[in-house]
Backbone as CSV, one residue per row, in Angstrom:
resi,resn,N_x,N_y,N_z,CA_x,CA_y,CA_z,C_x,C_y,C_z
1,MET,-26.774,-117.000,-105.948,-25.568,-116.225,-106.114,-24.510,-117.128,-106.690
2,ASN,-23.700,-116.611,-107.582,-22.603,-117.421,-108.079,-21.345,-116.591,-108.206
3,ASP,-20.237,-117.287,-108.230,-18.930,-116.662,-108.354,-18.201,-117.414,-109.442
4,ALA,-18.133,-116.842,-110.625,-17.510,-117.488,-111.777,-18.139,-118.854,-112.049
5,GLY,-19.444,-118.948,-111.917,-20.165,-120.174,-112.204,-20.329,-121.114,-111.023
6,ALA,-19.653,-120.869,-109.924,-19.761,-121.737,-108.749,-20.997,-121.360,-107.943
7,GLN,-21.704,-122.365,-107.470,-22.874,-122.115,-106.633,-22.412,-121.870,-105.199
8,LEU,-22.878,-120.801,-104.608,-22.539,-120.440,-103.233,-23.835,-120.232,-102.453
9,PRO,-24.491,-121.331,-102.066,-25.831,-121.229,-101.495,-25.901,-120.888,-100.005
10,TRP,-24.772,-120.858,-99.291,-24.796,-120.594,-97.856,-24.293,-119.194,-97.576
11,LEU,-25.100,-118.420,-96.860,-24.790,-117.026,-96.572,-24.474,-116.835,-95.099
12,VAL,-23.538,-115.933,-94.826,-23.313,-115.442,-93.470,-23.896,-114.039,-93.451
13,VAL,-24.790,-113.802,-92.506,-25.488,-112.525,-92.396,-25.204,-111.941,-91.012
14,ARG,-24.835,-110.671,-90.980,-24.605,-109.991,-89.708,-25.850,-109.192,-89.355
15,GLN,-26.285,-109.316,-88.113,-27.413,-108.521,-87.628,-26.910,-107.670,-86.478
16,ASP,-27.113,-106.346,-86.580,-26.636,-105.460,-85.522,-27.703,-105.247,-84.449
17,ASP,-27.374,-104.434,-83.472,-28.272,-104.194,-82.336,-29.607,-103.576,-82.733
18,ASN,-29.649,-102.915,-83.883,-30.878,-102.270,-84.349,-31.698,-103.161,-85.277
19,GLY,-31.250,-104.385,-85.490,-31.972,-105.304,-86.360,-31.612,-105.187,-87.824
20,ASN,-30.666,-104.311,-88.168,-30.221,-104.193,-89.554,-29.408,-105.423,-89.918
21,ARG,-29.624,-105.919,-91.136,-28.957,-107.145,-91.580,-28.121,-106.865,-92.818
22,TYR,-26.927,-107.452,-92.840,-25.993,-107.265,-93.951,-25.369,-108.603,-94.308
23,ARG,-25.309,-108.897,-95.595,-24.663,-110.131,-96.023,-23.156,-109.942,-95.923
24,VAL,-22.500,-110.850,-95.225,-21.050,-110.799,-95.037,-20.349,-111.572,-96.146
25,GLY,-20.896,-112.719,-96.522,-20.271,-113.528,-97.561,-21.145,-114.695,-97.946
26,ALA,-20.756,-115.355,-99.031,-21.460,-116.528,-99.530,-20.450,-117.660,-99.659
27,TYR,-20.896,-118.878,-99.339,-19.989,-120.021,-99.260,-20.615,-121.246,-99.899
28,ALA,-19.777,-122.153,-100.350,-20.232,-123.355,-101.042,-20.869,-124.357,-100.088
29,THR,-20.388,-124.414,-98.848,-20.915,-125.389,-97.901,-21.333,-124.705,-96.601
30,ARG,-22.231,-125.357,-95.901,-22.655,-124.835,-94.598,-21.472,-124.796,-93.633
31,ALA,-20.608,-125.800,-93.696,-19.443,-125.857,-92.806,-18.532,-124.645,-93.007
32,GLU,-18.330,-124.236,-94.250,-17.504,-123.049,-94.522,-18.159,-121.794,-93.941
33,ALA,-19.467,-121.690,-94.119,-20.195,-120.532,-93.595,-20.135,-120.505,-92.066
34,GLU,-20.303,-121.665,-91.433,-20.238,-121.735,-89.973,-18.843,-121.354,-89.465
35,GLN,-17.820,-121.807,-90.179,-16.451,-121.478,-89.788,-16.222,-119.968,-89.834
36,LYS,-16.712,-119.316,-90.877,-16.558,-117.863,-91.005,-17.350,-117.146,-89.915
37,ALA,-18.580,-117.586,-89.664,-19.406,-116.964,-88.627,-18.743,-117.109,-87.259
38,ASP,-18.187,-118.281,-86.975,-17.494,-118.500,-85.703,-16.275,-117.595,-85.583
39,GLN,-15.548,-117.455,-86.680,-14.365,-116.589,-86.690,-14.763,-115.141,-86.391
40,LEU,-15.812,-114.669,-87.024,-16.267,-113.299,-86.802,-16.815,-113.123,-85.388
41,ASP,-17.544,-114.118,-84.912,-18.132,-114.052,-83.584,-17.065,-114.021,-82.487
42,SER,-15.942,-114.670,-82.734,-14.882,-114.744,-81.722,-14.198,-113.395,-81.491
43,ARG,-14.452,-112.430,-82.329,-13.862,-111.098,-82.170,-14.456,-110.334,-80.991
44,GLY,-15.596,-110.805,-80.482,-16.178,-110.211,-79.291,-17.106,-109.030,-79.529
45,HIS,-17.459,-108.747,-80.776,-18.406,-107.662,-81.038,-19.809,-108.110,-80.668
46,LYS,-20.711,-107.163,-80.556,-22.079,-107.466,-80.145,-22.971,-107.936,-81.298
47,GLN,-22.471,-107.888,-82.522,-23.298,-108.310,-83.647,-23.552,-109.808,-83.592
48,LEU,-24.673,-110.182,-84.182,-25.066,-111.577,-84.281,-24.781,-112.031,-85.709
49,TYR,-24.143,-113.180,-85.859,-23.856,-113.727,-87.189,-24.724,-114.956,-87.403
50,LEU,-25.480,-114.952,-88.485,-26.436,-116.007,-88.803,-26.014,-116.733,-90.075
51,ILE,-26.371,-118.003,-90.149,-26.161,-118.791,-91.355,-27.527,-118.973,-92.011
52,GLU,-27.602,-118.660,-93.302,-28.859,-118.821,-94.039,-28.585,-119.488,-95.372
53,GLN,-29.551,-120.226,-95.849,-29.432,-120.807,-97.162,-30.101,-119.872,-98.162
54,ALA,-29.355,-119.522,-99.186,-29.899,-118.624,-100.221,-30.976,-119.347,-101.010
55,ALA,-31.928,-118.589,-101.495,-32.959,-119.166,-102.356,-32.284,-119.625,-103.655
56,THR,-32.561,-120.829,-104.042,-31.956,-121.339,-105.265,-32.976,-121.302,-106.389
57,ARG,-32.498,-120.995,-107.571,-33.344,-120.922,-108.754,-33.421,-122.275,-109.430
58,GLN,-34.605,-122.697,-109.760,-34.785,-123.938,-110.513,-34.834,-123.598,-111.979
59,GLN,-34.058,-124.308,-112.790,-34.033,-124.024,-114.223,-34.684,-125.122,-115.010
């Protein structure tokens, strides 16, 4: 995934109680993704926020 040419290989994914998964955002570093996941998790909802590394394309 890219945003105006920037590589954003770290994803925050929300998983709900039924196992449905949705991408919340993409970030340049794992630390940024963890910060966002922690921020969302602190809201107290029952969803689970996961950090995943996006598949990168080799050129």
